[in-house]
C-alpha positions in Angstrom: 1.7 -6.7 -5.0 3.3 -3.6 -3.5 7.0 -2.8 -3.4 7.6 -1.7 0.2 8.4 -4.1 3.1 5.5 -6.4 4.0 3.8 -5.8 0.4 4.4 -9.3 -1.0 6.7 -8.2 -3.9 7.6 -11.0 -6.2 5.0 -13.6 -5.2 1.8 -12.2 -6.9 2.4 -13.5 -10.5 0.8 -11.0 -13.0 0.4 -8.4 -10.1 4.0 -8.1 -9.4 5.2 -4.5 -9.4 8.9 -5.9 -9.3 10.6 -9.2 -8.1 11.9 -7.8 -4.7 10.8 -5.4 -2.0 12.4 -1.8 -1.7 13.9 -1.5 1.7 11.3 1.0 3.1 8.3 0.6 5.2 5.1 2.1 3.6 4.0 5.4 5.1 0.8 3.5 6.1 2.8 0.9 7.9 4.9 3.6 9.8 1.6 5.2 10.8 0.1 2.1 12.1 3.2 1.0 14.0 3.6 4.4 15.5 -0.1 4.4 16.7 0.3 0.8 18.1 3.5 1.4 19.9 2.5 4.9 21.2 -1.0 3.7 22.3 -2.3 1.5 25.0 -2.3 -2.1 23.8 -5.8 -3.7 23.7 -6.5 -6.5 26.1 -6.3 -9.9 24.3 -9.0 -12.6 24.5 -8.0 -15.5 26.7 -7.2 -18.6 24.7 -6.4 -22.1 26.3 -5.4 -25.3 24.3 -6.1 -28.5 26.0 -3.6 -31.1 24.7 -4.4 -34.8 24.9 -2.4 -38.0 24.3 -3.8 -41.7 24.2 -7.3 -40.2 24.2 -8.5 -42.2 21.3 -10.5 -45.3 22.6 -14.2 -45.6 23.5 -14.6 -45.1 27.3 -11.7 -42.8 27.6 -12.7 -40.0 29.9 -11.7 -36.4 30.5 -12.9 -34.5 33.6 -12.9 -30.6 33.5 -13.0 -28.3 36.4 -12.1 -24.6 37.1 -10.4 -23.2 40.3 -13.0 -21.7 42.7 -16.1 -22.9 40.6 -19.3 -23.6 42.5 -20.4 -26.1 39.8 -19.0 -29.6 40.0 -16.4 -30.8 37.4 -18.0 -32.2 34.3 -16.8 -35.6 32.7 -16.9 -36.3 28.9 -16.2 -39.5 27.2 -14.5 -40.3 24.0 -16.9 -41.7 21.2 -20.0 -40.4 23.0 -20.2 -37.0 24.9 -16.8 -35.6 23.9 -18.0 -32.9 21.4 -17.9 -29.3 21.0 -21.4 -28.7 22.2 -20.8 -30.6 25.4 -17.5 -29.0 26.1 -18.9 -25.5 25.6 -21.8 -26.2 28.0 -19.3 -27.5 30.7 -16.8 -24.8 30.5 -19.4 -21.9 30.3 -21.2 -23.6 33.3 -17.9 -23.7 35.4 -16.4 -20.3 34.5 -19.6 -18.3 33.9 -18.0 -16.9 30.6 -18.9 -17.3 27.1 -16.7 -19.6 25.2 -16.0 -20.9 21.7 -14.7 -24.5 21.3 -12.3 -25.0 18.3 -9.9 -27.7 17.2 -6.7 -28.0 18.9 -4.1 -25.4 17.6 -6.8 -23.3 15.9 -5.6 -20.2 14.0 -8.3 -17.7 13.1 -6.1 -16.3 10.3 -5.6 -19.7 8.5 -8.3 -18.8 5.8 -6.9 -15.4 4.7 -5.0 -17.0 1.8 -7.8 -19.1 0.5 -10.0 -18.1 -2.4 -12.4 -16.6 -1.4 -10.9 -15.3 1.8 -12.5 -16.8 5.0 -12.1 -14.9 8.2 -12.1 -16.1 10.9 -11.3 -19.6 9.6 -13.7 -22.4 10.4 -13.2 -23.6 14.0 -13.2 -27.3 13.4 -13.9 -29.9 15.9 -12.3 -31.4 19.0 -10.5 -34.8 18.3 -8.0 -37.1 19.9 -5.2 -34.3 20.1 -7.5 -32.0 22.1 -9.2 -28.9 21.6 -9.0 -25.1 22.1 -11.2 -22.9 24.4 -11.5 -19.2 23.2 -13.1 -17.2 25.9 -15.5 -15.3 23.6 -18.8 -15.7 21.9 -17.0 -16.1 18.4 -13.4 -16.9 17.2 -12.5 -13.4 16.0 -9.6 -12.1 18.1 -11.0 -8.4 17.6 -14.5 -9.6 18.7 -16.6 -7.4 21.0 -18.2 -10.6 22.5 -15.7 -11.0 25.4 -14.9 -9.3 28.6 -11.0 -10.1 27.9 -10.4 -11.1 31.4 -7.3 -13.1 32.5 -8.7 -16.6 33.2 -7.1 -19.2 35.5 -6.1 -22.4 33.8 -8.8 -25.2 33.4 -8.3 -28.3 35.5 -8.3 -31.6 33.7 -8.1 -35.1 34.9 -8.2 -38.1 32.7 -8.8 -41.9 33.0 -5.8 -44.3 33.1 -3.5 -44.2 30.1 -4.6 -40.7 29.0 -2.3 -37.7 29.2 -3.6 -34.1 29.4 -2.0 -30.7 29.6 -3.5 -27.2 29.7 -1.5 -24.5 27.9 -2.4 -20.7 27.9 -2.1 -19.7 24.3 -3.1 -16.1 24.7 -3.3 -14.4 28.1 -6.4 -12.3 28.7 -6.7 -9.2 30.6 -4.6 -5.9 30.3 -1.5 -6.2 28.3 1.7 -6.0 30.2 4.3 -6.2 27.5 4.4 -2.5 26.7 8.2 -2.2 26.6 10.2 0.8 27.6 10.6 4.3 26.2 14.1 5.6 25.6 14.9 9.2 24.5 17.4 9.5 21.6 18.0 13.3 21.7 17.2 13.4 18.0 14.4 15.7 16.9 12.0 14.9 14.1 12.0 17.0 11.0 9.3 19.1 9.7 7.8 18.8 6.3 5.3 20.9 4.0 3.3 19.8 1.1 1.8 21.8 -1.6 -1.7 23.3 -1.5 -4.7 21.1 -2.8 -5.7 21.5 -6.3 -8.1 19.9 -8.8 -6.5 18.0 -11.6 -7.8 16.9 -15.1 -8.0 13.2 -15.8 -5.1 11.3 -17.8 -2.6 14.2 -17.3 0.9 14.0 -15.7 1.6 16.2 -12.8 4.6 17.2 -10.3 4.3 17.7 -6.6 6.8 19.7 -4.8 7.2 19.8 -1.0 9.9 21.1 1.4 11.3 20.2 4.6 13.6 21.2 7.4 15.3 19.6 10.2 16.0 21.4 13.8 19.3 19.3 14.1 20.5 20.2 10.6 20.2 16.6 9.5 20.0 16.0 5.8 16.5 14.7 4.8 15.3 12.2 2.3 11.8 12.3 0.9 9.3 9.9 -0.4 5.8 10.7 -2.1 3.3 8.0 -1.8 -0.3 7.7 -2.8 -2.7 6.8 0.1 -5.8 5.8 -1.3 -7.6 2.6 0.0 -9.0 0.2 -2.5 -12.1 -2.0 -2.4 -12.4 -5.4 -0.5 -11.5 -7.4 -3.7 -8.8 -5.0 -4.9 -7.9 -4.3 -8.6 -5.4 -6.3 -10.7 -2.2 -4.5 -11.5 -2.8 -5.2 -15.3 -6.4 -4.1 -15.3 -7.4 -0.9 -17.3 -10.5 -0.3 -15.3 -9.0 1.0 -12.1 -11.8 2.7 -10.0 -10.2 3.0 -6.6 -7.1 2.4 -4.6 -3.5 3.5 -5.5 -2.5 4.2 -9.0 1.2 4.9 -8.5 3.9 2.7 -7.0 6.1 3.9 -4.1 8.9 4.6 -6.3 8.6 5.8 -10.0 11.2 3.3 -11.1 11.2 -0.5 -11.4 13.9 -1.9 -9.1 15.9 -4.2 -11.4 17.4 -6.5 -8.7 18.6 -10.0 -9.5 18.1 -12.9 -7.2 21.7 -13.1 -6.6 22.1 -9.5 -5.8 19.0 -9.5 -3.5 21.3 -11.1 -1.0 23.5 -8.1 -0.8 22.9 -5.1 1.4 22.3 -2.5 -0.2 21.3 -4.6 -3.3 22.6 -3.2 -6.6 19.6 -1.8 -8.5 17.4 -1.2 -5.6 15.4 2.0 -5.1 16.4 4.6 -2.6 14.6 7.6 -1.2 16.3 10.8 -2.7 17.0 14.2 -1.3 14.4 16.0 -3.6 11.0 16.7 -2.0 9.5 16.7 -5.6 8.2 13.8 -7.7 6.6 13.6 -11.2 3.6 11.3 -11.8 3.9 9.2 -14.0 7.8 8.8 -13.9 9.3 11.3 -16.5 11.1 8.5 -18.3 7.7 6.9 -19.1 6.2 10.2 -20.2 9.0 10.8 -22.5 8.9 7.3 -23.9 5.1 7.7 -24.3 4.5 4.7 -22.0 1.4 6.1 -20.2 -2.3 5.8 -20.5 -2.6 9.7 -21.2 -3.7 9.5 -24.7 -5.9 6.4 -24.8 -6.9 5.9 -21.3 -5.5 2.3 -21.3 -2.2 0.4 -21.1 -1.4 -2.4 -23.5 -3.0 -5.8 -22.6 -0.8 -8.1 -20.7 -0.4 -11.8 -21.8 -3.2 -13.9 -20.6 -2.8 -15.3 -17.1 -2.2 -19.0 -16.8 -3.0 -20.5 -13.4 -0.6 -23.4 -14.0 2.4 -21.4 -15.4 4.0 -18.3 -14.4 3.4 -15.8 -17.3 6.1 -13.0 -17.4 4.4 -9.6 -18.1 7.0 -7.5 -20.3 8.6 -4.7 -18.3 7.2 -1.9 -20.2 3.6 -3.2 -19.7 4.4 -3.4 -16.0 5.7 0.2 -15.9 2.6 1.5 -17.6 0.3 -0.1 -15.2 2.5 0.8 -12.2 2.3 4.5 -12.8 -1.5 4.8 -14.1 -3.1 8.1 -14.7 -6.7 8.4 -13.2 -9.4 7.8 -15.7 -13.0 8.6 -15.8 -15.0 6.6 -13.1 -11.8 6.5 -10.7 -12.7 7.8 -7.3 -9.6 7.3 -5.0 -10.9 5.8 -1.8 -13.3 3.0 -2.2 -16.8 4.1 -1.9 -15.9 7.8 -2.2 -18.6 10.2 -3.9 -15.9 12.8 -4.6 -13.2 11.8 -7.0 -9.8 12.6 -5.5 -6.4 11.2 -5.0 -4.6 11.4 -1.7 -0.8 11.7 -1.3 1.7 11.8 1.6 5.1 13.3 1.6 7.4 11.6 4.1 10.7 13.1 5.3 13.3 11.1 7.2 16.4 12.4 8.7 18.0 8.8 8.6 19.8 9.2 12.0 21.0 5.9 13.1 19.7 4.5 16.4 16.4 6.7 16.5 15.7 8.5 13.3 13.0 11.1 13.0 10.1 10.9 10.5 7.5 13.5 9.7 4.9 13.8 6.8 2.4 16.1 5.2 -0.7 15.0 3.4 -2.3 16.4 0.3 -5.8 15.9 -1.4 -6.0 16.4 -5.2 -9.5 16.5 -6.4 -10.2 15.2 -10.0 -12.4 16.8 -12.6 -14.1 13.9 -14.4 -14.9 16.3 -17.2 -11.5 17.7 -17.8 -8.4 16.3 -19.7 -6.4 14.8 -21.0 -4.2 18.0 -21.4 -2.0 17.1 -24.4 0.7 18.8 -26.4 0.1 18.3 -30.1 3.1 20.1 -31.7 6.2 18.2 -33.0 4.3 14.8 -32.4 6.5 13.2 -35.0 9.8 15.3 -34.4 10.9 17.4 -37.3 13.7 20.1 -37.8 13.4 23.8 -37.3 15.9 26.7 -37.3 17.3 28.3 -34.2 15.8 31.8 -33.7 12.7 30.9 -35.8 9.1 31.5 -34.8 7.0 28.5 -34.2 3.4 27.9 -33.4 2.9 25.7 -30.4 -0.4 23.9 -30.0 -2.0 21.8 -27.4 -5.4 20.2 -26.6 -6.9 22.1 -23.8 -9.8 19.6 -23.2 -11.8 21.7 -20.7 -8.6 22.4 -18.5 -9.0 26.3 -18.7 -11.0 26.3 -15.5 -8.2 24.6 -13.7 -5.3 26.6 -15.1 -6.2 29.8 -16.8 -2.5 30.3 -17.9 0.3 28.1 -18.8 4.2 28.4 -19.2 6.1 27.0 -22.3 9.4 25.3 -21.6 12.2 24.1 -23.8 14.5 21.2 -23.1 17.6 20.5 -25.2 18.6 17.2 -23.7 15.5 15.1 -24.2 13.7 16.1 -21.0 16.5 15.8 -18.4 16.3 19.5 -17.8 13.9 22.2 -18.6 15.9 25.4 -18.0 14.9 27.4 -21.0 11.7 29.4 -20.9 10.0 30.2 -24.2 6.9 31.8 -22.8 6.7 32.7 -19.1 2.9 33.1 -19.3 0.2 32.6 -21.8 -3.4 31.9 -21.9 -4.4 28.2 -21.8 -6.1 28.4 -25.0 -4.3 25.9 -27.1 -2.1 27.9 -29.3 0.8 30.3 -29.0 3.6 31.8 -31.2 7.1 31.4 -29.7 10.6 32.3 -30.8 13.3 29.8 -30.3 16.7 30.7 -28.9 19.2 31.9 -31.6 22.3 30.1 -30.3 20.7 26.6 -29.4 21.4 23.8 -31.6 20.3 20.3 -30.5 18.9 16.9 -31.9 17.2 16.3 -28.5 14.7 19.2 -28.2 11.4 18.8 -26.3 8.5 21.1 -25.4 6.7 21.2 -22.1 3.5 23.0 -21.3 3.0 23.5 -17.7 -0.1 24.9 -15.9 0.4 28.0 -13.9 -1.0 27.8 -10.2 -1.6 24.1 -10.7 0.6 20.9 -11.0 -0.4 19.2 -14.4 1.6 19.5 -17.6 2.4 17.5 -20.8 5.3 17.0 -23.1 5.3 16.7 -26.9 5.5 13.2 -28.1 9.0 13.1 -29.7 12.5 14.7 -29.9 13.0 17.3 -32.7 16.0 19.0 -34.2 16.9 22.7 -33.8 19.5 23.5 -36.3 
């Protein structure tokens, strides 16, 4: 599932990112809605349903005509000539249009939840309830095999004891429900993303953007991955991710109970923040070592049971929900150039007509570089304040992506990184540093961050500075 509105959160069993949706439309939904409401609505295909009652005995007849037709009305008889083939021939002869005959109340989308997916759904056959006339050569609403004209209603007459009614299910011709445009006086913000870069595989990274609002409104920001997966998709708990999004909309799992889901806002729900930056995977997972950076995989999920809902433990869900790209991952399905695509969306949250803007970013992936891994203090330890220490890391062919790196120290287990140990050093896997003299902590961490790129890593465990 996804976690945004319309993303089926909570109903996809092992594929659930979380039980409930976050109260946000995906940036892709926003783009599609904006394009649709701002464009010219396509002309629908004319669809008419002929409803029948008491049409169930041999000899019952139905006569079909069309206003202004030069051809004579055609009569069909229940139990003999009443079938899709004869109805199609009759109506095409009367109207001069291609038609498809389907069962009464036919829905072309009825097969999208079947396994395998069937679209359009099978049209079925006319029966005693009636039939549907689709004025096109096939039942797909998006077909090119139709002139999409507004058709007059068919004329139907029946034998005694039979009732008939013609209803227009979809009106063909130019759409006339385009609504109205109202100006709110609010102006949309502007947003800027970082420049494109090439990243190593299986390595965390941080993206930083910026935004301004011409009306001085405070902005909220949301980073989302924008890669399109293949037709069959990839399971959440699958380690062989080759395309599609790797990161959920929010870095955190929204822990909302069924009871609290009835409240607005729901306690525990995700909310867009005021920072235009985001770290991938979520920093809490990086600090906990709950990523696929070292091995390329997340822990296996419990086997799926089609008869019983198997709960996937939350740490495993989190690992798969913020999955670093591995060798073979390409981003958009079918792409020949491995890359990830992101969008930074800024909202001014003005009631009654808020403004939205976005910036897009492409990050190419080097399939032969990474992971970039800090190896010092892997199991913690204790060192003296003011002492000199050798910091080491595994370069793994990342030198061409960042010639130099910065060494940072956190004294609060990664909550802040305000202390710089080395402002710039070669990305060669080894450097001597001097720890601050007046710092004492049991929650020290080391970060090595690329200069002029976005990737980094943090050592595996807290250590003590005494």
